[in-house]
N, C-alpha and C positions, 0 to 999 in steps of 0.2 A: 285689589282693584277689579271690578267687574268689567267684562268686555262691553264695548258699545254694541248693544243689541240691534242697532240699525244696520250694522255690518252683518246682516243675516237675512238677506232678501230672497234666498232661493228656497222654494218648496217644490218637491217632486211628487207629492201624494196629496190628493184632496178628496175628502169624503163628502158626497152630495146627498146623503140620506137614502138614496135608492141605488147608488152605484159608486164605485171607486174610480177616480180618474188618476192615471199614472202618466207622468212625463216620460215619453219614450226615450230612454237613454241610448238606444241603438242609433238614434238619428241626430243626437247632439254631436258637435256644436253647430252643424249646418242648418238644422231645422228644429224648432221647438214644437213638437207634435204631442198630442195627448191620446192615450188609449183608455176607453171607458170599459170597465169590467162590471157586469151586472150579475154575475154568479160566481160560485167557487171555482168551477173549471176554468173560467176566463182568468181569474187571479192566478191559479196554478200555472196556466200557460204563460202568463206574463212573467212569473218568477223563473220558469224554466227557460224561456226564450230571451231573458236578459232585458226585458222592458224595464223591470225594476231589479236592482241588484244592490249589494251591500247587506251585511248580516242584519243590522237592526231594521233596515227598511223591508227586508224580506219577511222578518217576523211580524212587523206591523201590517204589511199587506196581507199576510196569511190570516191575521186576526180579523181584518175586515172581510176576508173571504169566508170565514166561518159565520160572521154576522150576515153576510149576503145569503148564505145557505139557509140560515134560520128564517130570513125574511121571505125567501122564495119557496119555503116548505120542503127543501131538499133534506134528505137523510143526513144528519150531522156526522155520523160515523163515517159514511162514505166520503163526505166533503173533507173531513180531517185527514183521511187516508190519502185522498188525491193531492191535497195541499202538501202533506208530509213527504210525498215522493218527488216533489218538484226539484229540490236540490239537496244533496245529502250532508254537506260539510258544515254549513252555518247552523250552530246549535240554537240560535235565536228563533229559527223557524219552529223547531220542536218545542222549545220553551213556550213560545206564544200559543201553539196549538194545545199544549197541555193546560195552560192557564185558561184558555177559552173553553176547553172541555170541562174543567172543574166548575166554571160559572154555569155552563149549560146544564150540568148534572144537578146543580143546586136550585135551579130556577123552575118554576111551574110552567106548564105548556103555554099559558096565556101571556106570560111575561118574558118568556125565553128570548124571543127575537129582540125586544127592546133592551133587555139586560146585556145581550151580547154586543149590540151596537155601542152601548155606553162603555162596555169594557174595552172594546177596540179603540174607541176615542180616548179613553183613559190611558191606555198603553201608549198611544201616539203622543199625548201630552207629557206623560212621564218620561218618554225617551228624549223629547226636546229639552225638558228641564234637566235631566241627567247629563245631557251633552254640554249644556251651559256650565254645570257644576264641575264636571271633569275637565272641561276646557280651561277654566280658571285654575284648577288645581295643577294641571299639567304645565301650563304656562309658567306658574310660579317656580317650577323646578329648573327653568332655563335662565341661566345668568347671561344677560345680553348687554348690548345687542349682538346677535350672531345670526348666521344663516342656518337653515334647516333643509333637510332632504326628506321628502315623503314619497310614498309608493302607492300606486293604484288610486282610487278615489274613496275618501273617507269623510266626505263633507255632507252637506244637506241633502245631496242627491242619494246618498247611501244610508240615510238615517231618517228620523222624524223631523230633523232640522238642525242647523248649526254644525253638526258633525262631531266625530270622535277625534281622530288625529288631526283632521282639518279644523275641528273646534279648538284644539290646543293652539294650532297655528293662528287662527283668527284672534283668539284671546291674547296670544303672545305678540301679535302684530299691533293690536290696539294698545297694549301696555308698553310698547317700545322694546320688548325683549328680543323680538325677531325682526331683522331688517332685510332679509332676503329669503325667498322660498324657491327651492329647486324641486322638481318633480320628475321621477322617471316616467318615460312614456308608457310603460307597463304593457308589453306585448302579451298576447296577440290582440286583445280588444282595445288597447290604447286608452285605458281609463284615465291615466294620468294626463296624456296629451289632449284628449278630447274633453274630459269631464272636470278634472281638477283645474286645469288651465282655464276652462270656461267659468267655473265658479269664482276663481280668484280675480279674473279679469272683470267680472261683473261688480266686484266689490273693491276694486282699486288696490289690490294687494300685489306687490311686485313678485311675479312668478316667472321662472325660467324652466322650460322643458329640456330635459337631457335624455339622450338615448340610454337605455338601461345599462349598456356596457360602459358608460362614462362615469358610473358611480365611484369607482376606485380613484380615478383621476381627480374627481371633485373632492373627495376626502383628502387625498394627498396634497391638494392645493391649500388646505387650511381655511377654506371659505365657509365651512359649516362646522357647527359644534354639536349638532344633534341629528339623528335620524328619528323621525316620528311617524309611526305606522299604526294601523288599526288591527283588528283581529276578527276572525270568523268563529274561532273556538279557542278557549283557554283550558287546557287540561288541568287536572287536580294538582299536578306537580309544578305548574307554571309554564310548561311548554305551550307554544302558541301556533296555531294554524292560521295562515294569512295568505294573501295573494302570492302566487308563485314569484320567486325572486326575493322575498323578504328574508329568508334565511341567509342568502348570499350577502345581502346588505348588512346583516348582523355580524357575519364573519369579517367582512371588510371593516366595519366600524370598530370592532375590537382591535383589529390590527393597527388602524390609524389613530386610535385614541379618541374616536368620536363616540359620544354617548348614544344609547339606543333606548327609545321609549315606545311602549305599546299603550295605546289609549283605547279603552273599550268599556261599554256598560257592563255592570255586574251580571246581566242576563247572558253574557257571552261565556261566562265561566261554567264549565261542565264538571261538577264533582264526580260524576259517574264514569268519567273517562280518566283512567289513571295517569296516562302520559301521552305524549305526542304520537307514539307508535300505534296507539289504539284509535286515533282519529281517522274516520273515513275520508279519503281524499278523492274528490270528484275529478274524473277525467272526461274531457269534452271532445267533440269530433276533430279528427285530424285536419279537416279543411280549414279550421280556424287558423292553423299555422301555415298551411300550404297554399292558401289563397288570400287575396286581399280585395275587399269590395267586390266579391264575386269573380274576380279574375285570378286564375291559377298563376302562381309565381314560381312554383317548384316544378321539376320535371314530372311528367305524367306518372312515372313509376315510383316516385319518392314517397316515403312514409314518414309519419310524425308521431311523437309522443307528446300529449297535451294535458299534463296535470294542471289543474287550475290553482292549486294551493301547495305550499310546502310547510314544513314544521320547523320553527325556530326553537332550539333548546332554551330552557329557562336560564341556563348559565350564561347565555349571551345577552340577556335582557337586563338593563340597568334599572329601569323604572317601569312599573305597570300602574296605570292610572285608571281608576273607576270613579263613579259618582260617590262611592263610599269611602274613598281614601286612596292614598298613594303608597305603593309597596316598592321599596328599594330591594333589588336582588330577589325577586319573588321566588318563593319555593312553596312546597306543600303546606307547611305549618303556617306561613304568612297568609296564604290563600284561604285556609280553613278559618283563621281568625277574622279575615275580612268578610267571609260569608256569614259567620256568626253575627257580626255587627250589622250586616245587611238584613238578616232575618229579624234581628231585634228592632231595627228601624221600621220594617214592615209591620211588625206586631204592634208597635207603639202607635 
């Protein structure tokens, strides 16, 4: 059964032909404000400063950034380099820039800008379609009705639309497989409390925010059957980099007999990275942990360690869902087969 596509009202990225408009996710849920980006440096700054976030959305925004560079006559090599340095962990960023660079190299000077715009629009549409497909596939894995726990924000705000893990939840809710959604607040940016809760409330889905430290108590209570999360990068062996705290949820899920699902588009798989230990992990400023809304909450001499992502070993993942299929107990061989199928689908 396909999900009700009317339960998909959120869009965080709009292409206006001469500029990219981004819903400023730093200001949600208190204010819905938009940031207009008219060139590649503006898009790079929006990615770096968390105006736009989420691996698929970062990749799509970067593609539009390259298109803007072509429209404004900016050197494409310089634009690609600037965009590529915005955030290091999300492989979708580099995947998108490589795809746009191939299109640019194949296009003549007179048609390059138009072709790059079309390619960015195509990538945006492909991500939305992929999310619907993987959402349905992931929901079909859930025997319900049951509750689920998700982490960070993996919805329409983090993608081209509908969402990855939140797409699974949307589809599962529409099918009656999911009857309650819990979301960790996701410190320090509170993407769960601010963004996922906002998306679910807009669409009438029963959502409850929990503090990150309540996950074990929730699992022990028997109120959920699944943890469903996204991914910023999947290594060749099935290890997954995702928002900090994901690995801890996987460990807890294994202990309490709760199943663990990762939902991500195939563009998130990085065959060039052998395992999770080779994934670059972004570390952000200490003040994100030591202050809140500009107000210091820790002592003046306190220090912090602020990694943005952690790596969940493949052995702790029950199901990996992409638009090309569902992998149970993903490993290197299964991922290689899935990528071969994805390549065949593109060729066809």
